[in-house]
MINU-937724 format. One record per residue (C-alpha): residue number from 1; residue in one letter; x, y, z. Coordinates in steps of 0.5 Angstrom, whole numbers. Layout:
NODE   num   residuo      px      py      pz
NODE   NUM         A       X       Y       Z
...
This chain:
NODE   num   residuo      px      py      pz
NODE     1         M     258     240     202
NODE     2         K     261     234     198
NODE     3         T     256     229     195
NODE     4         T     255     222     197
NODE     5         G     252     219     190
NODE     6         I     246     219     193
NODE     7         S     241     225     193
NODE     8         L     236     227     199
NODE     9         E     235     234     196
NODE    10         G     229     237     199
NODE    11         R     227     232     204
NODE    12         V     227     233     212
NODE    13         A     230     227     217
NODE    14         I     229     226     224
NODE    15         V     235     223     228
NODE    16         T     234     221     235
NODE    17         G     240     220     239
NODE    18         G     243     224     234
NODE    19         G     248     227     239
NODE    20         G     251     219     240
NODE    21         K     256     217     235
NODE    22         I     252     213     231
NODE    23         G     246     218     231
NODE    24         E     252     223     229
NODE    25         A     255     219     223
NODE    26         S     248     218     221
NODE    27         A     246     225     222
NODE    28         R     252     227     218
NODE    29         A     252     222     212
NODE    30         L     244     224     211
NODE    31         A     246     232     211
NODE    32         L     252     230     206
NODE    33         A     247     228     202
NODE    34         G     243     234     202
NODE    35         A     237     233     207
NODE    36         R     236     238     212
NODE    37         V     236     234     219
NODE    38         V     233     235     225
NODE    39         V     239     232     231
NODE    40         A     235     230     237
NODE    41         D     237     228     243
NODE    42         I     236     228     251
NODE    43         D     243     231     252
NODE    44         L     242     238     248
NODE    45         H     249     240     249
NODE    46         S     251     234     244
NODE    47         A     246     235     239
NODE    48         E     247     242     239
NODE    49         R     255     240     237
NODE    50         V     253     235     232
NODE    51         A     248     240     228
NODE    52         A     253     246     228
NODE    53         A     259     242     225
NODE    54         I     254     240     220
NODE    55         G     252     247     219
NODE    56         Q     260     249     219
NODE    57         A     260     243     213
NODE    58         G     255     247     209
NODE    59         G     249     243     211
NODE    60         N     243     245     214
NODE    61         A     241     242     221
NODE    62         L     237     243     227
NODE    63         A     238     241     234
NODE    64         H     232     240     239
NODE    65         P     232     236     245
NODE    66         V     227     230     246
NODE    67         E     225     226     252
NODE    68         L     223     218     249
NODE    69         V     220     217     256
NODE    70         E     214     223     255
NODE    71         E     210     223     249
NODE    72         D     209     231     250
NODE    73         S     216     231     248
NODE    74         I     216     228     242
NODE    75         V     210     232     240
NODE    76         A     214     238     241
NODE    77         L     220     235     237
NODE    78         H     215     234     231
NODE    79         R     212     241     232
NODE    80         A     219     244     231
NODE    81         A     221     240     226
NODE    82         L     215     241     222
NODE    83         D     215     249     224
NODE    84         H     222     249     221
NODE    85         Y     222     245     215
NODE    86         G     215     244     214
NODE    87         Q     216     237     212
NODE    88         I     218     230     215
NODE    89         D     220     225     210
NODE    90         I     226     220     214
NODE    91         L     226     218     220
NODE    92         H     232     215     224
NODE    93         N     229     212     231
NODE    94         N     237     211     234
NODE    95         A     236     213     241
NODE    96         A     236     208     247
NODE    97         D     238     207     254
NODE    98         V     246     205     254
NODE    99         S     248     208     259
NODE   100         R     253     205     264
NODE   101         H     248     204     270
NODE   102         Q     242     201     266
NODE   103         M     247     196     262
NODE   104         A     251     194     269
NODE   105         A     244     193     272
NODE   106         D     241     189     266
NODE   107         A     244     182     268
NODE   108         M     240     176     270
NODE   109         V     233     175     269
NODE   110         T     234     171     276
NODE   111         A     235     178     279
NODE   112         M     232     182     275
NODE   113         D     229     189     278
NODE   114         P     223     190     274
NODE   115         R     225     198     274
NODE   116         V     231     196     270
NODE   117         W     226     192     265
NODE   118         D     221     197     264
NODE   119         R     227     202     263
NODE   120         A     229     199     257
NODE   121         F     223     198     254
NODE   122         E     220     205     256
NODE   123         V     226     208     252
NODE   124         N     228     203     246
NODE   125         T     221     201     245
NODE   126         R     216     205     247
NODE   127         G     220     211     245
NODE   128         A     221     208     238
NODE   129         M     213     207     237
NODE   130         L     212     214     239
NODE   131         M     217     217     235
NODE   132         I     214     213     229
NODE   133         K     206     214     231
NODE   134         H     208     222     230
NODE   135         S     213     222     224
NODE   136         A     208     217     220
NODE   137         Q     203     222     221
NODE   138         A     207     227     217
NODE   139         M     210     222     212
NODE   140         I     203     220     210
NODE   141         K     201     227     209
NODE   142         A     207     228     205
NODE   143         G     205     222     201
NODE   144         G     211     217     203
NODE   145         G     217     216     207
NODE   146         A     223     212     211
NODE   147         I     223     210     217
NODE   148         I     230     206     219
NODE   149         N     230     203     226
NODE   150         T     236     202     230
NODE   151         S     236     195     233
NODE   152         S     241     190     235
NODE   153         G     245     184     233
NODE   154         V     243     181     240
NODE   155         S     236     181     238
NODE   156         L     237     175     234
NODE   157         L     240     170     239
NODE   158         G     241     168     246
NODE   159         D     246     171     251
NODE   160         I     248     171     258
NODE   161         F     248     179     258
NODE   162         N     243     185     258
NODE   163         P     236     180     257
NODE   164         A     232     187     258
NODE   165         Y     236     191     253
NODE   166         A     236     184     248
NODE   167         S     228     184     248
NODE   168         S     227     191     248
NODE   169         K     230     190     241
NODE   170         G     227     184     239
NODE   171         A     220     188     240
NODE   172         I     223     193     235
NODE   173         N     224     188     230
NODE   174         S     217     186     231
NODE   175         L     215     193     231
NODE   176         T     219     194     224
NODE   177         R     215     189     220
NODE   178         N     208     191     223
NODE   179         V     209     198     221
NODE   180         A     212     196     214
NODE   181         A     205     192     214
NODE   182         Q     201     198     216
NODE   183         L     204     203     213
NODE   184         G     207     200     206
NODE   185         R     201     203     202
NODE   186         N     201     210     204
NODE   187         N     208     209     201
NODE   188         I     212     209     208
NODE   189         R     217     204     208
NODE   190         C     220     201     215
NODE   191         N     227     197     216
NODE   192         A     231     195     222
NODE   193         I     239     195     222
NODE   194         L     242     190     227
NODE   195         P     249     193     228
NODE   196         G     254     188     232
NODE   197         L     259     191     236
NODE   198         V     261     199     234
NODE   199         L     267     200     237
NODE   200         T     267     207     241
NODE   201         E     270     211     247
NODE   202         H     264     208     251
NODE   203         S     264     201     248
NODE   204         R     272     200     249
NODE   205         A     270     203     256
NODE   206         M     264     198     258
NODE   207         L     268     192     255
NODE   208         G     275     189     258
NODE   209         D     281     187     253
NODE   210         E     279     180     253
NODE   211         Q     272     180     251
NODE   212         L     274     185     245
NODE   213         A     279     180     243
NODE   214         M     274     174     244
NODE   215         L     269     178     240
NODE   216         Q     274     179     234
NODE   217         R     275     172     234
NODE   218         H     268     171     232
NODE   219         T     268     177     227
NODE   220         L     269     175     220
NODE   221         M     272     181     218
NODE   222         P     278     183     221
NODE   223         R     277     189     224
NODE   224         F     271     192     229
NODE   225         G     265     196     226
NODE   226         V     265     204     226
NODE   227         A     259     208     226
NODE   228         D     260     210     219
NODE   229         D     259     202     217
NODE   230         I     251     204     220
NODE   231         A     251     211     218
NODE   232         S     252     208     210
NODE   233         L     246     203     211
NODE   234         V     242     209     214
NODE   235         L     243     213     208
NODE   236         F     242     208     203
NODE   237         L     235     206     207
NODE   238         A     233     213     207
NODE   239         S     234     214     199
NODE   240         D     230     212     193
NODE   241         H     235     207     191
NODE   242         A     232     203     197
NODE   243         S     225     204     195
NODE   244         F     222     197     194
NODE   245         I     226     195     201
NODE   246         T     221     194     207
NODE   247         G     220     190     213
NODE   248         Q     227     188     213
NODE   249         L     232     187     218
NODE   250         I     239     188     216
NODE   251         S     245     186     220
NODE   252         V     251     190     220
NODE   253         D     256     186     224
NODE   254         G     262     184     220
NODE   255         G     259     177     220
NODE   256         L     259     176     228
NODE   257         Q     253     171     227
NODE   258         A     254     168     220
NODE   259         H     258     162     223
NODE   260         Q     258     156     226
NODE   261         P     260     157     234
NODE   262         W     266     154     234
NODE   263         Y     269     159     228
NODE   264         G     273     163     233
NODE   265         D     277     157     235
NODE   266         V     279     154     229
NODE   267         A     279     161     224
NODE   268         R     286     163     221
NODE   269         P     288     167     215
NODE   270         V     288     165     209
NODE   271         D     295     164     206
NODE   272         D     298     168     200
């Protein structure tokens, strides 16, 4: 495989949600840098597709199913990773329930179905915690590691959409800093990436043209984010280049939250 300027040779990474766009981009980036990658997803077929693509490109990847609401499934994933590769050095906690049904039902708090609220926390937050619980045990034995959680920009500001999802990601921010505090002396770093809109087929289907145009008006860069934007930061945070960075919440949103509320109404490109 081609090199990236960052070497993860000799390290093993687990990527949850590895069959999705961000997970796939991250798994590929980690493998490109030399890591052996466990591609974990509730959809085994998608995980196998990504692992096969990595293998065809000269990398080393193992596909494995995981159901984040079941700790036994998480234990089985870690057992398989350790049996196959002997160690775990990197965890990218990327999986979340962003299915159309879940997100459509995650509407006004005044009409919130508690089952929708609980589902968001069960998968997005509890699942991430359990992944950290079991990966960290292997990292402690190995002398250190890197945990990268996928949070979301919506965890920082109020919105009229998806309060359960946003709250579950706010909990990820707190979990990130608590894990960083608890495990730092074990040479384990824990950081969170807060994506803005990452344009995929799924996000296009969820958002209409009018909403996409509104979001573009409020993005400082002249494009939307793509999965590789997130994967690039995952790769950096997993590497020795980030060896003194921990407990951080890092936005990758093209400046979506870095401006005054009226920016979208007044901003124009600067003339040559």
